[in-house]
C-alpha positions as CSV (number, residue, x, y, z in Angstrom):
1,K,-29.4,21.4,11.6
2,D,-33.2,21.2,11.7
3,A,-33.1,18.9,8.6
4,L,-30.6,16.6,10.4
5,K,-32.8,16.4,13.5
6,A,-35.8,15.6,11.3
7,A,-33.9,12.9,9.4
8,V,-32.7,11.3,12.7
9,Q,-36.2,11.2,14.0
10,E,-37.6,9.5,10.9
11,T,-37.0,5.9,11.7
12,N,-39.6,4.1,9.6
13,K,-38.2,5.1,6.2
14,P,-34.8,5.7,4.7
15,T,-33.5,9.3,4.8
16,I,-30.9,10.9,2.5
17,I,-28.7,13.6,4.0
18,N,-26.9,15.7,1.4
19,V,-23.6,17.1,2.7
20,M,-22.0,20.0,0.9
21,I,-18.4,19.2,0.0
22,S,-16.0,22.1,-0.3
23,S,-14.8,22.3,-3.9
24,S,-11.7,24.2,-2.8
25,A,-10.5,21.3,-0.5
26,Q,-7.5,19.6,-1.9
27,R,-7.1,15.9,-2.0
28,K,-4.7,14.5,0.5
29,Q,-1.6,13.0,-1.0
30,Q,-1.4,9.3,-0.4
31,D,2.0,7.8,0.3
32,F,2.5,4.2,-0.8
33,D,5.7,2.2,-0.1
34,W,5.3,0.0,-3.1
């Protein structure tokens, strides 16, 4: 959280925020009517 606050306060240069993505999360099935 501290890193996020620091990134938001840094306005004069671009900031990169890495977000950990759960590897156990399953992709949502997409339903197409074609």
